[in-house]
C-alpha positions as CSV (number, residue, x, y, z in Angstrom):
1,M,0.0,0.0,0.0
2,N,3.0,2.3,-0.4
3,S,2.8,5.4,1.7
4,D,-0.3,4.3,3.6
5,K,1.0,0.8,4.3
6,G,1.4,1.4,8.0
7,S,-2.1,2.7,8.5
8,T,-3.7,-0.5,7.2
9,M,-2.6,-2.1,10.4
10,I,-5.5,-0.3,12.2
11,L,-8.1,-1.8,9.9
12,D,-10.3,-4.6,11.2
13,A,-9.4,-7.6,9.1
14,E,-12.9,-9.0,9.5
15,E,-14.5,-5.8,8.4
16,V,-12.4,-5.8,5.2
17,K,-13.1,-9.5,4.6
18,R,-16.9,-8.8,5.0
19,A,-16.7,-5.8,2.7
20,R,-15.0,-7.9,0.0
21,S,-17.7,-10.6,0.3
22,L,-20.5,-8.1,0.1
23,L,-19.1,-6.4,-3.0
24,C,-18.7,-9.8,-4.8
25,E,-22.4,-10.6,-4.1
26,A,-23.6,-7.1,-5.0
27,G,-21.8,-7.3,-8.4
28,K,-23.6,-10.5,-9.4
29,R,-26.9,-9.0,-8.1
30,L,-26.5,-5.9,-10.2
31,L,-25.7,-8.0,-13.3
32,K,-28.8,-10.2,-12.6
33,E,-31.1,-7.1,-12.4
34,N,-29.7,-5.6,-15.6
35,L,-28.3,-2.5,-13.7
36,V,-24.8,-3.2,-15.3
37,S,-23.5,-5.3,-18.1
38,G,-20.1,-7.0,-18.7
39,T,-17.4,-5.1,-16.9
40,W,-19.1,-1.8,-16.8
41,G,-20.0,0.1,-13.6
42,N,-18.3,-0.3,-10.2
43,I,-19.1,-0.7,-6.5
44,S,-17.3,0.2,-3.3
45,V,-17.7,0.0,0.5
46,K,-16.0,2.2,3.0
47,V,-13.9,0.5,5.6
48,G,-12.5,2.3,8.6
49,K,-12.2,6.1,8.2
50,N,-9.7,6.3,5.4
51,F,-10.1,3.3,3.2
52,M,-12.5,1.7,0.8
53,V,-12.8,-1.7,-0.9
54,I,-13.7,-1.4,-4.5
55,T,-14.3,-3.7,-7.5
56,P,-11.2,-4.2,-9.8
57,S,-10.8,-2.8,-13.2
58,G,-11.9,-4.7,-16.3
59,M,-13.1,-7.9,-14.7
60,E,-16.5,-9.5,-15.4
61,Y,-18.8,-9.6,-12.3
62,E,-19.7,-13.2,-12.8
63,K,-16.0,-14.2,-12.5
64,L,-15.2,-12.1,-9.4
65,T,-14.2,-13.6,-6.1
66,P,-14.0,-11.7,-2.7
67,E,-10.2,-11.8,-3.0
68,D,-10.3,-9.8,-6.2
69,M,-11.7,-6.7,-4.5
70,V,-9.1,-4.0,-4.0
71,L,-8.3,-2.1,-0.8
72,V,-7.7,1.5,-1.6
73,S,-6.6,4.5,0.5
74,L,-9.0,7.4,0.4
75,N,-6.2,9.8,1.0
76,D,-3.8,9.1,-1.9
77,L,-5.5,6.3,-3.8
78,H,-2.7,3.8,-3.2
79,Y,-3.9,0.2,-3.2
80,E,-2.9,-3.3,-2.2
81,G,-2.3,-6.3,-4.5
82,E,-1.7,-6.9,-8.2
83,L,-5.2,-6.1,-9.4
84,K,-5.9,-2.5,-10.3
85,P,-8.9,-0.9,-8.7
86,S,-11.7,0.5,-10.9
87,S,-10.8,3.5,-13.0
88,E,-13.4,5.5,-11.2
89,K,-11.6,5.1,-7.8
90,Q,-11.1,8.9,-7.7
91,L,-14.9,9.5,-8.0
92,H,-15.6,7.1,-5.2
93,A,-12.9,8.5,-2.9
94,E,-14.1,12.1,-3.5
95,I,-17.6,11.2,-2.5
96,Y,-16.5,9.5,0.7
97,R,-14.3,12.4,1.6
98,N,-17.1,14.9,1.1
99,R,-20.0,12.7,2.4
100,P,-19.3,11.2,5.8
101,D,-22.8,9.8,5.9
102,V,-22.1,7.5,2.9
103,G,-20.9,4.0,3.5
104,A,-21.3,2.5,0.0
105,I,-21.3,3.7,-3.6
106,I,-22.7,2.0,-6.8
107,H,-22.0,3.3,-10.3
108,T,-24.4,1.9,-12.9
109,H,-25.0,2.2,-16.6
110,S,-28.6,1.0,-16.5
111,M,-30.7,1.7,-19.5
112,N,-33.3,4.3,-18.3
113,A,-30.9,6.2,-16.0
114,S,-28.4,6.4,-18.9
115,T,-31.2,7.6,-21.3
116,V,-32.1,10.5,-19.0
117,A,-28.4,11.2,-18.4
118,A,-27.9,11.5,-22.1
119,S,-30.8,14.0,-22.3
120,R,-29.2,15.9,-19.4
121,R,-32.6,16.3,-17.8
122,E,-33.0,16.7,-14.0
123,V,-35.6,14.3,-12.7
124,P,-38.2,16.0,-10.4
125,P,-39.8,14.2,-7.5
126,I,-42.4,12.3,-9.4
127,L,-42.7,9.2,-7.2
128,D,-43.1,8.9,-3.4
129,D,-40.3,6.3,-3.0
130,M,-38.0,8.4,-5.2
131,A,-38.5,11.4,-3.0
132,Q,-38.0,9.3,0.2
133,I,-34.9,7.4,-0.8
134,L,-33.1,9.6,-3.4
135,G,-34.1,13.1,-2.3
136,P,-36.2,16.0,-3.6
137,S,-34.8,15.5,-7.2
138,V,-32.1,13.8,-9.1
139,R,-29.7,16.3,-10.6
140,V,-27.4,15.8,-13.6
141,A,-23.7,16.4,-13.1
142,E,-22.0,18.4,-15.9
143,Y,-20.2,16.3,-18.4
144,A,-16.5,15.4,-17.8
145,L,-14.3,12.6,-19.1
146,P,-14.6,9.3,-17.2
147,G,-12.0,8.7,-14.5
148,T,-11.0,12.3,-14.1
149,K,-10.8,14.6,-11.1
150,S,-13.2,17.0,-12.9
151,L,-15.9,14.3,-13.1
152,A,-15.4,13.5,-9.4
153,K,-15.8,17.2,-8.4
154,K,-18.9,17.7,-10.5
155,A,-20.6,14.6,-9.3
156,V,-20.0,15.5,-5.6
157,R,-21.5,19.0,-6.3
158,A,-24.6,17.6,-7.9
159,L,-25.0,14.9,-5.2
160,R,-25.4,17.3,-2.4
161,G,-28.5,16.5,-0.3
162,R,-29.2,13.5,-2.6
163,N,-28.6,9.8,-2.7
164,A,-28.3,9.6,-6.5
165,V,-26.9,11.7,-9.3
166,L,-27.0,11.3,-13.1
167,L,-23.6,11.7,-14.9
168,A,-24.2,13.6,-18.2
169,N,-23.9,11.2,-21.2
170,H,-22.5,8.5,-19.0
171,G,-24.6,6.8,-16.3
172,A,-25.5,7.2,-12.7
173,I,-24.1,7.1,-9.1
174,C,-26.2,5.9,-6.2
175,V,-25.0,6.1,-2.5
176,G,-26.2,4.8,0.8
177,R,-25.2,4.4,4.4
178,D,-24.6,0.8,3.6
179,L,-24.5,-1.4,0.5
180,E,-28.2,-2.5,0.8
181,E,-29.4,1.1,0.9
182,A,-27.2,2.0,-2.1
183,F,-28.6,-1.0,-4.0
184,V,-32.2,0.0,-3.3
185,A,-31.3,3.5,-4.5
186,C,-30.2,2.1,-7.8
187,Q,-33.5,0.2,-8.2
188,I,-35.6,3.3,-7.3
189,L,-33.5,5.5,-9.6
190,E,-34.0,3.1,-12.6
191,K,-37.8,3.0,-11.8
192,A,-38.1,6.8,-11.5
193,C,-36.2,7.4,-14.8
194,K,-38.4,4.9,-16.6
195,A,-41.5,6.6,-15.2
196,F,-40.0,10.0,-16.2
197,I,-39.4,8.9,-19.7
198,E,-42.7,7.3,-20.3
199,S,-44.7,10.1,-18.7
200,Q,-43.5,12.4,-21.4
201,F,-45.9,10.5,-23.8
202,L,-48.8,11.5,-21.5
203,G,-47.8,15.2,-21.4
204,G,-45.2,15.0,-18.7
205,A,-45.2,14.0,-15.1
206,V,-46.7,16.2,-12.4
207,P,-44.1,16.4,-9.6
208,I,-44.7,16.4,-5.9
209,S,-44.1,19.8,-4.3
210,P,-40.4,20.4,-3.4
211,V,-41.3,21.0,0.3
212,E,-43.2,17.7,0.6
213,A,-40.5,15.8,-1.3
214,W,-37.8,17.2,1.0
215,L,-39.9,16.4,4.1
216,M,-40.3,12.8,2.9
217,H,-36.6,12.4,2.4
218,E,-35.8,13.7,5.9
219,V,-38.4,11.4,7.5
220,Y,-36.9,8.4,5.6
221,L,-33.4,9.2,6.7
222,K,-34.4,9.5,10.4
223,K,-36.6,6.5,10.3
224,Y,-33.9,4.3,8.6
225,S,-31.4,5.4,11.2
226,L,-33.7,4.4,14.0
227,E,-34.4,1.0,12.5
228,K,-30.7,0.3,12.0
229,K,-30.1,1.2,15.7
230,K,-32.8,-1.1,16.8
231,K,-31.3,-4.0,14.9
232,K,-27.9,-3.5,16.5
233,T,-29.3,-3.5,20.0
């Protein structure tokens, strides 16, 4: 791990092992639900305060094993092992550095989300579950080349107060406090984008008021936190 090698000693080995296993399972699940295809997209889970485990670059999800997942420093992007981390490691790291509430990130190229991203249209709060889980809208981050610092900065900016963002002419990013929440966000985003596209044929969707959408999101965040605490006790 180069310059961060010493700090890996403070990581919980079981936490890293569990993160690798969860990522492997999530990759296969994303593929099964047509949220990604081939080697496209990437997933990560935060471990400790300064690291993440992320899917490797250029490997098919069906062939991945937990050992293939790459441990990466959020501070300088150095990583362990021979496999290279996803080319979007900078994007994931930038989100974790700016969003302490985020514990998992999923980058998809699903059909409906990609279609809306290509049209560069912000999705208003047209469904209750979208407002609750994703936030009062889904913004579109300005276009930037994949794998660049510019893309990372623009995505973080558009993700403020939200659990999902569309990447112009690219795909989408969904986040959550854990991997399951991030996965549900991906499902809801794809559903919302499909409804947004198809509603155009009926004259356009009528959105929920911004205030009500914001309130639903706040209630969801607090309720989810309370449920997680109950499960731990």
